[in-house]
N, CA, C, O and the ligand as a Tripos MOL2 file, in Angstrom:
@<TRIPOS>MOLECULE
protein
  265   263    67     0     0
PROTEIN
NO_CHARGES

@<TRIPOS>ATOM
      1 N          -6.8620  -24.3520    8.3730 N.3       1 MET1
      2 CA         -5.8500  -23.8340    7.5910 C.3       1 MET1
      3 C          -4.9760  -22.8300    8.1670 C.2       1 MET1
      4 O          -5.5340  -21.8980    8.7470 O.2       1 MET1
      5 N          -3.5810  -22.8490    8.1100 N.am      2 LYS2
      6 CA         -2.6160  -21.9110    8.6400 C.3       2 LYS2
      7 C          -2.1560  -21.1020    7.5430 C.2       2 LYS2
      8 O          -1.9490  -21.5430    6.4120 O.2       2 LYS2
      9 N          -1.9920  -19.8370    7.9260 N.am      3 LYS3
     10 CA         -1.4250  -18.8310    6.8070 C.3       3 LYS3
     11 C           0.0610  -18.8860    7.1220 C.2       3 LYS3
     12 O           0.4570  -18.1430    8.0200 O.2       3 LYS3
     13 N           0.9190  -19.6550    6.5120 N.am      4 GLU4
     14 CA          2.3380  -19.6490    6.9400 C.3       4 GLU4
     15 C           3.0300  -18.7010    6.8420 C.2       4 GLU4
     16 O           3.8740  -18.4880    7.7130 O.2       4 GLU4
     17 N           2.8820  -17.8490    5.7530 N.am      5 HIS5
     18 CA          3.6630  -16.5820    5.5280 C.3       5 HIS5
     19 C           3.3990  -15.5340    6.3620 C.2       5 HIS5
     20 O           4.1380  -14.5500    6.3540 O.2       5 HIS5
     21 N           2.2230  -15.6220    7.2510 N.am      6 PHE6
     22 CA          2.1050  -14.6010    8.2350 C.3       6 PHE6
     23 C           2.7290  -14.9230    9.6850 C.2       6 PHE6
     24 O           2.6360  -14.1000   10.5970 O.2       6 PHE6
     25 N           3.2890  -16.0080    9.8270 N.am      7 SER7
     26 CA          3.6500  -16.3600   11.1290 C.3       7 SER7
     27 C           5.1090  -16.1150   11.4040 C.2       7 SER7
     28 O           5.6430  -16.5810   12.4110 O.2       7 SER7
     29 N           5.7790  -15.3690   10.4960 N.am      8 GLU8
     30 CA          7.2050  -15.4110   10.6470 C.3       8 GLU8
     31 C           7.5330  -14.1330   11.6010 C.2       8 GLU8
     32 O           8.4900  -14.1800   12.3730 O.2       8 GLU8
     33 N           6.7400  -13.0570   11.5160 N.am      9 ALA9
     34 CA          7.0140  -12.0810   12.3460 C.3       9 ALA9
     35 C           5.6330  -11.2710   12.6730 C.2       9 ALA9
     36 O           4.6370  -11.3630   11.9550 O.2       9 ALA9
     37 N           5.6960  -10.5510   13.7220 N.am     10 GLU10
     38 CA          4.5370   -9.8200   14.0410 C.3      10 GLU10
     39 C           4.4830   -8.4640   13.2940 C.2      10 GLU10
     40 O           5.4880   -7.7540   13.2980 O.2      10 GLU10
     41 N           3.3910   -8.0830   12.6710 N.am     11 TRP11
     42 CA          3.3600   -6.9490   11.7890 C.3      11 TRP11
     43 C           2.8300   -5.8540   12.6270 C.2      11 TRP11
     44 O           1.9500   -6.0460   13.4660 O.2      11 TRP11
     45 N           3.4060   -4.6250   12.3800 N.am     12 THR12
     46 CA          2.9380   -3.3400   13.0770 C.3      12 THR12
     47 C           1.7010   -2.9570   12.1510 C.2      12 THR12
     48 O           1.4530   -3.5130   11.0820 O.2      12 THR12
     49 N           0.9100   -1.8520   12.7590 N.am     13 VAL13
     50 CA         -0.2210   -1.2660   12.0000 C.3      13 VAL13
     51 C           0.2840   -0.6690   10.8310 C.2      13 VAL13
     52 O          -0.3620   -0.7890    9.7900 O.2      13 VAL13
     53 N           1.5310    0.0660   10.8490 N.am     14 GLU14
     54 CA          2.0510    0.6700    9.7870 C.3      14 GLU14
     55 C           2.3720   -0.2310    8.7030 C.2      14 GLU14
     56 O           2.0780    0.0410    7.5390 O.2      14 GLU14
     57 N           2.9830   -1.3290    9.0520 N.am     15 GLU15
     58 CA          3.3370   -2.3440    8.0090 C.3      15 GLU15
     59 C           2.1640   -2.8990    7.2860 C.2      15 GLU15
     60 O           2.1830   -3.1310    6.0770 O.2      15 GLU15
     61 N           0.9750   -3.1390    8.1870 N.am     16 TRP16
     62 CA         -0.1870   -3.4670    7.4160 C.3      16 TRP16
     63 C          -0.7620   -2.6370    6.5060 C.2      16 TRP16
     64 O          -1.1910   -3.0440    5.4270 O.2      16 TRP16
     65 N          -0.8080   -1.4090    6.8880 N.am     17 LYS17
     66 CA         -1.3110   -0.3800    6.0360 C.3      17 LYS17
     67 C          -0.5710   -0.2460    4.8290 C.2      17 LYS17
     68 O          -1.1450   -0.1850    3.7420 O.2      17 LYS17
     69 N           0.6800   -0.1960    4.9490 N.am     18 ASP18
     70 CA          1.7150   -0.2550    3.9080 C.3      18 ASP18
     71 C           1.4000   -1.2910    2.8910 C.2      18 ASP18
     72 O           1.2190   -1.0600    1.6960 O.2      18 ASP18
     73 N           1.3530   -2.4270    3.4540 N.am     19 ALA19
     74 CA          1.1940   -3.6970    2.5690 C.3      19 ALA19
     75 C          -0.2260   -3.6990    1.8860 C.2      19 ALA19
     76 O          -0.3570   -4.2920    0.8150 O.2      19 ALA19
     77 N          -1.2510   -3.0790    2.4470 N.am     20 TRP20
     78 CA         -2.5570   -3.2950    1.8440 C.3      20 TRP20
     79 C          -2.9430   -1.8840    1.0990 C.2      20 TRP20
     80 O          -4.0310   -1.7390    0.5420 O.2      20 TRP20
     81 N          -1.9510   -0.8690    1.1430 N.am     21 THR21
     82 CA         -2.3160    0.2610    0.2340 C.3      21 THR21
     83 C          -1.3860    0.0840   -0.9820 C.2      21 THR21
     84 O          -0.1810   -0.1580   -0.9140 O.2      21 THR21
     85 N          -2.1310    0.2410   -2.1270 N.am     22 ILE22
     86 CA         -1.2850    0.3530   -3.3280 C.3      22 ILE22
     87 C          -1.2180    1.7670   -3.7520 C.2      22 ILE22
     88 O          -2.2210    2.4160   -4.0500 O.2      22 ILE22
     89 N          -0.0730    2.2060   -3.7730 N.am     23 LYS23
     90 CA          0.0990    3.7370   -3.8550 C.3      23 LYS23
     91 C           0.7180    4.0590   -5.4250 C.2      23 LYS23
     92 O           1.5370    3.3810   -6.0450 O.2      23 LYS23
     93 N           0.1820    5.0660   -5.7650 N.am     24 VAL24
     94 CA          0.5050    5.6270   -6.9940 C.3      24 VAL24
     95 C           2.0050    5.8480   -7.1430 C.2      24 VAL24
     96 O           2.6080    6.4250   -6.2380 O.2      24 VAL24
     97 N           2.6220    5.4360   -8.1970 N.am     25 GLY25
     98 CA          4.0300    5.5050   -8.3560 C.3      25 GLY25
     99 C           4.8210    4.3300   -7.9340 C.2      25 GLY25
    100 O           5.9570    4.1950   -8.3890 O.2      25 GLY25
    101 N           4.2620    3.3450   -6.9920 N.am     26 ARG26
    102 CA          4.8960    2.2050   -6.6870 C.3      26 ARG26
    103 C           5.1720    1.5090   -7.9880 C.2      26 ARG26
    104 O           4.3580    1.5280   -8.9110 O.2      26 ARG26
    105 N           6.3870    0.8630   -8.0530 N.am     27 ALA27
    106 CA          6.8820    0.3250   -9.1930 C.3      27 ALA27
    107 C           7.4450   -1.0660   -8.9710 C.2      27 ALA27
    108 O           8.0610   -1.2650   -7.9240 O.2      27 ALA27
    109 N           7.3120   -1.9450   -9.7580 N.am     28 TYR28
    110 CA          7.9290   -3.3740   -9.8270 C.3      28 TYR28
    111 C           8.7160   -3.6000  -10.9860 C.2      28 TYR28
    112 O           8.3120   -3.2660  -12.1000 O.2      28 TYR28
    113 N           9.9380   -4.2080  -10.7750 N.am     29 ALA29
    114 CA         10.7700   -4.6490  -12.0240 C.3      29 ALA29
    115 C          11.0420   -6.1750  -11.9220 C.2      29 ALA29
    116 O          11.1630   -6.7960  -10.8660 O.2      29 ALA29
    117 N          11.1170   -6.6650  -13.1260 N.am     30 CYS30
    118 CA         11.5430   -8.0530  -13.3250 C.3      30 CYS30
    119 C          13.1410   -8.0310  -13.4560 C.2      30 CYS30
    120 O          13.7110   -7.2300  -14.1960 O.2      30 CYS30
    121 N          13.7870   -8.9400  -12.7090 N.am     31 SER31
    122 CA         15.0930   -9.1680  -12.7370 C.3      31 SER31
    123 C          15.7120   -9.9000  -13.9650 C.2      31 SER31
    124 O          16.8730   -9.7570  -14.3470 O.2      31 SER31
    125 N          14.6920  -10.7710  -14.5760 N.am     32 GLU32
    126 CA         15.0890  -11.5980  -15.6260 C.3      32 GLU32
    127 C          15.0190  -10.6930  -16.9800 C.2      32 GLU32
    128 O          15.9980  -10.5440  -17.7100 O.2      32 GLU32
    129 N          13.7780  -10.1220  -17.2200 N.am     33 CYS33
    130 CA         13.7690   -9.4720  -18.6820 C.3      33 CYS33
    131 C          13.8470   -7.9150  -18.4940 C.2      33 CYS33
    132 O          13.9740   -7.1940  -19.4840 O.2      33 CYS33
    133 N          13.7780   -7.4370  -17.3240 N.am     34 GLY34
    134 CA         13.8660   -5.8400  -17.1040 C.3      34 GLY34
    135 C          12.5620   -5.0860  -17.3050 C.2      34 GLY34
    136 O          12.5850   -3.8550  -17.2990 O.2      34 GLY34
    137 N          11.3240   -5.8120  -17.4980 N.am     35 ALA35
    138 CA         10.1900   -5.2320  -17.5150 C.3      35 ALA35
    139 C           9.8220   -4.5930  -16.1990 C.2      35 ALA35
    140 O          10.0910   -5.1010  -15.1110 O.2      35 ALA35
    141 N           9.1750   -3.4240  -16.3680 N.am     36 MET36
    142 CA          8.6860   -2.6760  -15.1430 C.3      36 MET36
    143 C           7.3050   -2.3820  -15.1430 C.2      36 MET36
    144 O           6.8140   -1.9660  -16.1920 O.2      36 MET36
    145 N           6.5990   -2.5280  -14.1500 N.am     37 VAL37
    146 CA          5.2170   -2.0900  -13.8970 C.3      37 VAL37
    147 C           5.2360   -0.8850  -12.9320 C.2      37 VAL37
    148 O           6.0910   -0.7560  -12.0560 O.2      37 VAL37
    149 N           4.2150    0.0020  -13.1580 N.am     38 MET38
    150 CA          4.0730    1.1530  -12.2560 C.3      38 MET38
    151 C           2.5140    1.2840  -11.9580 C.2      38 MET38
    152 O           1.6670    1.1390  -12.8400 O.2      38 MET38
    153 N           2.2400    1.5510  -10.7260 N.am     39 VAL39
    154 CA          0.9820    1.9530  -10.2910 C.3      39 VAL39
    155 C           0.4250    3.2310  -10.7310 C.2      39 VAL39
    156 O           0.9770    4.2130  -10.2350 O.2      39 VAL39
    157 N          -0.4850    3.4410  -11.5000 N.am     40 THR40
    158 CA         -0.9860    4.7710  -12.0920 C.3      40 THR40
    159 C          -2.1510    5.1000  -11.3710 C.2      40 THR40
    160 O          -2.6130    6.2350  -11.4800 O.2      40 THR40
    161 N          -2.7400    4.1790  -10.5790 N.am     41 LYS41
    162 CA         -4.0700    4.5790   -9.9600 C.3      41 LYS41
    163 C          -4.0810    3.6240   -8.5920 C.2      41 LYS41
    164 O          -4.1040    2.3940   -8.6010 O.2      41 LYS41
    165 N          -4.0580    4.4730   -7.4290 N.am     42 GLY42
    166 CA         -3.8790    3.6520   -6.2720 C.3      42 GLY42
    167 C          -5.0320    3.0130   -5.7640 C.2      42 GLY42
    168 O          -6.0930    3.2580   -6.3390 O.2      42 GLY42
    169 N          -5.0320    2.1330   -4.6630 N.am     43 GLY43
    170 CA         -6.1950    1.5000   -4.2300 C.3      43 GLY43
    171 C          -5.9370    0.6670   -2.9930 C.2      43 GLY43
    172 O          -4.8870    0.8830   -2.3880 O.2      43 GLY43
    173 N          -6.7660   -0.2560   -2.5460 N.am     44 ILE44
    174 CA         -6.6080   -1.0420   -1.3480 C.3      44 ILE44
    175 C          -6.3590   -2.5740   -1.8190 C.2      44 ILE44
    176 O          -7.1880   -3.0920   -2.5660 O.2      44 ILE44
    177 N          -5.3900   -3.1940   -1.4500 N.am     45 GLY45
    178 CA         -5.2990   -4.4950   -1.7980 C.3      45 GLY45
    179 C          -3.9710   -5.0330   -1.8590 C.2      45 GLY45
    180 O          -3.0610   -4.2810   -1.5080 O.2      45 GLY45
    181 N          -3.6550   -6.3350   -2.2860 N.am     46 MET46
    182 CA         -2.3410   -6.7840   -2.4950 C.3      46 MET46
    183 C          -1.8830   -6.8770   -3.8800 C.2      46 MET46
    184 O          -2.5430   -7.4100   -4.7720 O.2      46 MET46
    185 N          -0.7260   -6.3400   -4.0340 N.am     47 LEU47
    186 CA         -0.2480   -6.2190   -5.5450 C.3      47 LEU47
    187 C           1.0160   -7.2630   -5.5170 C.2      47 LEU47
    188 O           2.0420   -7.0090   -4.8860 O.2      47 LEU47
    189 N           0.8400   -8.3800   -6.2160 N.am     48 GLU48
    190 CA          2.0800   -9.2330   -6.3600 C.3      48 GLU48
    191 C           2.2660   -9.5920   -7.9270 C.2      48 GLU48
    192 O           1.8800  -10.6410   -8.4430 O.2      48 GLU48
    193 N           2.8950   -8.5860   -8.5580 N.am     49 PRO49
    194 CA          3.1050   -8.7780   -9.9480 C.3      49 PRO49
    195 C           4.0520   -9.8810  -10.2820 C.2      49 PRO49
    196 O           5.1120   -9.9740   -9.6640 O.2      49 PRO49
    197 N           3.7640  -10.6330  -11.1250 N.am     50 ILE50
    198 CA          4.7310  -11.9260  -11.7280 C.3      50 ILE50
    199 C           5.2040  -11.7100  -13.0230 C.2      50 ILE50
    200 O           4.4780  -11.3180  -13.9360 O.2      50 ILE50
    201 N           6.3150  -11.9350  -13.1290 N.am     51 CYS51
    202 CA          6.8660  -11.9200  -14.5280 C.3      51 CYS51
    203 C           8.0450  -12.9340  -14.6640 C.2      51 CYS51
    204 O           8.8890  -13.0360  -13.7740 O.2      51 CYS51
    205 N           8.0750  -13.6440  -15.7490 N.am     52 CYS52
    206 CA          9.1690  -14.6250  -15.9360 C.3      52 CYS52
    207 C           8.8930  -15.8320  -14.9400 C.2      52 CYS52
    208 O           9.8120  -16.6130  -14.6920 O.2      52 CYS52
    209 N           7.9130  -15.9570  -14.4930 N.am     53 GLY53
    210 CA          7.6470  -17.0310  -13.4300 C.3      53 GLY53
    211 C           8.0090  -16.8280  -11.9760 C.2      53 GLY53
    212 O           8.0300  -17.7100  -11.1170 O.2      53 GLY53
    213 N           8.3140  -15.4530  -11.8050 N.am     54 HIS54
    214 CA          8.5930  -15.3140  -10.3730 C.3      54 HIS54
    215 C           8.2190  -13.9270   -9.9310 C.2      54 HIS54
    216 O           7.9260  -13.1650  -10.8510 O.2      54 HIS54
    217 N           8.1720  -13.4750   -8.7880 N.am     55 GLU55
    218 CA          7.5820  -12.1740   -8.3570 C.3      55 GLU55
    219 C           8.5670  -11.0770   -8.7190 C.2      55 GLU55
    220 O           9.7890  -11.1650   -8.6020 O.2      55 GLU55
    221 N           7.8500   -9.9790   -9.1970 N.am     56 MET56
    222 CA          8.6990   -8.7920   -9.5080 C.3      56 MET56
    223 C           9.2730   -8.0780   -8.2590 C.2      56 MET56
    224 O           8.5650   -7.9770   -7.2570 O.2      56 MET56
    225 N          10.3110   -7.6680   -8.2800 N.am     57 ARG57
    226 CA         10.8640   -6.9680   -7.0000 C.3      57 ARG57
    227 C          10.5820   -5.4360   -7.0960 C.2      57 ARG57
    228 O          10.6830   -4.7830   -8.1340 O.2      57 ARG57
    229 N          10.1960   -4.9240   -5.8080 N.am     58 PRO58
    230 CA          9.6930   -3.5620   -5.8350 C.3      58 PRO58
    231 C          10.8390   -2.6520   -6.0510 C.2      58 PRO58
    232 O          11.9200   -2.9210   -5.5260 O.2      58 PRO58
    233 N          10.6940   -1.6340   -6.7570 N.am     59 VAL59
    234 CA         11.6460   -0.4830   -7.1220 C.3      59 VAL59
    235 C          11.3900    0.7140   -6.2870 C.2      59 VAL59
    236 O          10.3630    1.3860   -6.3760 O.2      59 VAL59
    237 N          12.4680    0.9780   -5.3870 N.am     60 GLU60
    238 CA         12.3850    2.1690   -4.3920 C.3      60 GLU60
    239 C          12.2660    3.3820   -5.1330 C.2      60 GLU60
    240 O          11.3840    4.1750   -4.8050 O.2      60 GLU60
    241 N          13.0960    3.6640   -6.1720 N.am     61 LYS61
    242 CA         13.3830    4.8440   -6.8420 C.3      61 LYS61
    243 C          13.1290    4.6450   -8.4080 C.2      61 LYS61
    244 O          14.1450    4.5730   -9.0990 O.2      61 LYS61
    245 N          12.0280    4.5570   -8.9770 N.am     62 PRO62
    246 CA         11.8880    4.2570  -10.3750 C.3      62 PRO62
    247 C          12.5700    5.1800  -11.3380 C.2      62 PRO62
    248 O          12.9580    4.8330  -12.4540 O.2      62 PRO62
    249 N          12.6810    6.3120  -10.8580 N.am     63 ASP63
    250 CA         13.3440    7.4620  -11.5190 C.3      63 ASP63
    251 C          14.7090    7.2720  -11.9630 C.2      63 ASP63
    252 O          15.1730    7.7890  -12.9800 O.2      63 ASP63
    253 N          15.3740    6.4680  -11.1190 N.am     64 GLU64
    254 CA         16.9290    6.2590  -11.2990 C.3      64 GLU64
    255 C          17.0980    5.0950  -12.1220 C.2      64 GLU64
    256 O          18.2570    4.7700  -12.3830 O.2      64 GLU64
    257 N          16.0730    4.3510  -12.6170 N.am     65 ILE65
    258 CA         16.2890    3.0940  -13.3710 C.3      65 ILE65
    259 C          16.2150    3.4890  -14.8830 C.2      65 ILE65
    260 O          15.2340    4.0750  -15.3390 O.2      65 ILE65
    261 N          17.2050    3.1700  -15.5750 N.am     66 ARG66
    262 CA         17.2960    3.5490  -17.1030 C.3      66 ARG66
    263 C          17.1540    2.2740  -17.8910 C.2      66 ARG66
    264 O          17.1920    2.3010  -19.1210 O.2      66 ARG66
    265 ZN         10.3100  -10.8390  -16.8280 Zn       67 ZN67
@<TRIPOS>BOND
     1     1     2 1
     2     2     3 1
     3     3     4 2
     4     3     5 am
     5     5     6 1
     6     6     7 1
     7     7     8 2
     8     7     9 am
     9     9    10 1
    10    10    11 1
    11    11    12 2
    12    11    13 am
    13    13    14 1
    14    14    15 1
    15    15    16 2
    16    15    17 am
    17    17    18 1
    18    18    19 1
    19    19    20 2
    20    19    21 am
    21    21    22 1
    22    22    23 1
    23    23    24 2
    24    23    25 am
    25    25    26 1
    26    26    27 1
    27    27    28 2
    28    27    29 am
    29    29    30 1
    30    30    31 1
    31    31    32 2
    32    31    33 am
    33    33    34 1
    34    34    35 1
    35    35    36 2
    36    35    37 am
    37    37    38 1
    38    38    39 1
    39    39    40 2
    40    39    41 am
    41    41    42 1
    42    42    43 1
    43    43    44 2
    44    43    45 am
    45    45    46 1
    46    46    47 1
    47    47    48 2
    48    47    49 am
    49    49    50 1
    50    50    51 1
    51    51    52 2
    52    51    53 am
    53    53    54 1
    54    54    55 1
    55    55    56 2
    56    55    57 am
    57    57    58 1
    58    58    59 1
    59    59    60 2
    60    59    61 am
    61    61    62 1
    62    62    63 1
    63    63    64 2
    64    63    65 am
    65    65    66 1
    66    66    67 1
    67    67    68 2
    68    67    69 am
    69    69    70 1
    70    70    71 1
    71    71    72 2
    72    71    73 am
    73    73    74 1
    74    74    75 1
    75    75    76 2
    76    75    77 am
    77    77    78 1
    78    78    79 1
    79    79    80 2
    80    79    81 am
    81    81    82 1
    82    82    83 1
    83    83    84 2
    84    83    85 am
    85    85    86 1
    86    86    87 1
    87    87    88 2
    88    87    89 am
    89    89    90 1
    90    90    91 1
    91    91    92 2
    92    91    93 am
    93    93    94 1
    94    94    95 1
    95    95    96 2
    96    95    97 am
    97    97    98 1
    98    98    99 1
    99    99   100 2
   100    99   101 am
   101   101   102 1
   102   102   103 1
   103   103   104 2
   104   103   105 am
   105   105   106 1
   106   106   107 1
   107   107   108 2
   108   107   109 am
   109   109   110 1
   110   110   111 1
   111   111   112 2
   112   111   113 am
   113   113   114 1
   114   114   115 1
   115   115   116 2
   116   115   117 am
   117   117   118 1
   118   118   119 1
   119   119   120 2
   120   119   121 am
   121   121   122 1
   122   122   123 1
   123   123   124 2
   124   123   125 am
   125   125   126 1
   126   126   127 1
   127   127   128 2
   128   127   129 am
   129   129   130 1
   130   130   131 1
   131   131   132 2
   132   131   133 am
   133   133   134 1
   134   134   135 1
   135   135   136 2
   136   135   137 am
   137   137   138 1
   138   138   139 1
   139   139   140 2
   140   139   141 am
   141   141   142 1
   142   142   143 1
   143   143   144 2
   144   143   145 am
   145   145   146 1
   146   146   147 1
   147   147   148 2
   148   147   149 am
   149   149   150 1
   150   150   151 1
   151   151   152 2
   152   151   153 am
   153   153   154 1
   154   154   155 1
   155   155   156 2
   156   155   157 am
   157   157   158 1
   158   158   159 1
   159   159   160 2
   160   159   161 am
   161   161   162 1
   162   162   163 1
   163   163   164 2
   164   163   165 am
   165   165   166 1
   166   166   167 1
   167   167   168 2
   168   167   169 am
   169   169   170 1
   170   170   171 1
   171   171   172 2
   172   171   173 am
   173   173   174 1
   174   174   175 1
   175   175   176 2
   176   175   177 am
   177   177   178 1
   178   178   179 1
   179   179   180 2
   180   179   181 am
   181   181   182 1
   182   182   183 1
   183   183   184 2
   184   183   185 am
   185   185   186 1
   186   186   187 1
   187   187   188 2
   188   187   189 am
   189   189   190 1
   190   190   191 1
   191   191   192 2
   192   191   193 am
   193   193   194 1
   194   194   195 1
   195   195   196 2
   196   195   197 am
   197   197   198 1
   198   198   199 1
   199   199   200 2
   200   199   201 am
   201   201   202 1
   202   202   203 1
   203   203   204 2
   204   203   205 am
   205   205   206 1
   206   206   207 1
   207   207   208 2
   208   207   209 am
   209   209   210 1
   210   210   211 1
   211   211   212 2
   212   211   213 am
   213   213   214 1
   214   214   215 1
   215   215   216 2
   216   215   217 am
   217   217   218 1
   218   218   219 1
   219   219   220 2
   220   219   221 am
   221   221   222 1
   222   222   223 1
   223   223   224 2
   224   223   225 am
   225   225   226 1
   226   226   227 1
   227   227   228 2
   228   227   229 am
   229   229   230 1
   230   230   231 1
   231   231   232 2
   232   231   233 am
   233   233   234 1
   234   234   235 1
   235   235   236 2
   236   235   237 am
   237   237   238 1
   238   238   239 1
   239   239   240 2
   240   239   241 am
   241   241   242 1
   242   242   243 1
   243   243   244 2
   244   243   245 am
   245   245   246 1
   246   246   247 1
   247   247   248 2
   248   247   249 am
   249   249   250 1
   250   250   251 1
   251   251   252 2
   252   251   253 am
   253   253   254 1
   254   254   255 1
   255   255   256 2
   256   255   257 am
   257   257   258 1
   258   258   259 1
   259   259   260 2
   260   259   261 am
   261   261   262 1
   262   262   263 1
   263   263   264 2
@<TRIPOS>SUBSTRUCTURE
     1 MET1         2 RESIDUE 1 A MET
     2 LYS2         6 RESIDUE 1 A LYS
     3 LYS3        10 RESIDUE 1 A LYS
     4 GLU4        14 RESIDUE 1 A GLU
     5 HIS5        18 RESIDUE 1 A HIS
     6 PHE6        22 RESIDUE 1 A PHE
     7 SER7        26 RESIDUE 1 A SER
     8 GLU8        30 RESIDUE 1 A GLU
     9 ALA9        34 RESIDUE 1 A ALA
    10 GLU10       38 RESIDUE 1 A GLU
    11 TRP11       42 RESIDUE 1 A TRP
    12 THR12       46 RESIDUE 1 A THR
    13 VAL13       50 RESIDUE 1 A VAL
    14 GLU14       54 RESIDUE 1 A GLU
    15 GLU15       58 RESIDUE 1 A GLU
    16 TRP16       62 RESIDUE 1 A TRP
    17 LYS17       66 RESIDUE 1 A LYS
    18 ASP18       70 RESIDUE 1 A ASP
    19 ALA19       74 RESIDUE 1 A ALA
    20 TRP20       78 RESIDUE 1 A TRP
    21 THR21       82 RESIDUE 1 A THR
    22 ILE22       86 RESIDUE 1 A ILE
    23 LYS23       90 RESIDUE 1 A LYS
    24 VAL24       94 RESIDUE 1 A VAL
    25 GLY25       98 RESIDUE 1 A GLY
    26 ARG26      102 RESIDUE 1 A ARG
    27 ALA27      106 RESIDUE 1 A ALA
    28 TYR28      110 RESIDUE 1 A TYR
    29 ALA29      114 RESIDUE 1 A ALA
    30 CYS30      118 RESIDUE 1 A CYS
    31 SER31      122 RESIDUE 1 A SER
    32 GLU32      126 RESIDUE 1 A GLU
    33 CYS33      130 RESIDUE 1 A CYS
    34 GLY34      134 RESIDUE 1 A GLY
    35 ALA35      138 RESIDUE 1 A ALA
    36 MET36      142 RESIDUE 1 A MET
    37 VAL37      146 RESIDUE 1 A VAL
    38 MET38      150 RESIDUE 1 A MET
    39 VAL39      154 RESIDUE 1 A VAL
    40 THR40      158 RESIDUE 1 A THR
    41 LYS41      162 RESIDUE 1 A LYS
    42 GLY42      166 RESIDUE 1 A GLY
    43 GLY43      170 RESIDUE 1 A GLY
    44 ILE44      174 RESIDUE 1 A ILE
    45 GLY45      178 RESIDUE 1 A GLY
    46 MET46      182 RESIDUE 1 A MET
    47 LEU47      186 RESIDUE 1 A LEU
    48 GLU48      190 RESIDUE 1 A GLU
    49 PRO49      194 RESIDUE 1 A PRO
    50 ILE50      198 RESIDUE 1 A ILE
    51 CYS51      202 RESIDUE 1 A CYS
    52 CYS52      206 RESIDUE 1 A CYS
    53 GLY53      210 RESIDUE 1 A GLY
    54 HIS54      214 RESIDUE 1 A HIS
    55 GLU55      218 RESIDUE 1 A GLU
    56 MET56      222 RESIDUE 1 A MET
    57 ARG57      226 RESIDUE 1 A ARG
    58 PRO58      230 RESIDUE 1 A PRO
    59 VAL59      234 RESIDUE 1 A VAL
    60 GLU60      238 RESIDUE 1 A GLU
    61 LYS61      242 RESIDUE 1 A LYS
    62 PRO62      246 RESIDUE 1 A PRO
    63 ASP63      250 RESIDUE 1 A ASP
    64 GLU64      254 RESIDUE 1 A GLU
    65 ILE65      258 RESIDUE 1 A ILE
    66 ARG66      262 RESIDUE 1 A ARG
    67 ZN67       265 GROUP 0 **** ****
């Protein structure tokens, strides 16, 4: 079985680390209903929050969202 979503581009070590580290304060928002989730305890793994049937988008600066 091929993992298709990994074949698009080569990932650097930094990108892997970033993708597999769930950082405190990382936030995701739903563009449909406006719901937002935020990480309050970090860890290692993949976080792909789903809302309204699609993936929530990462929020760069959660403090700026009202
Ligand atoms: Zn939603």
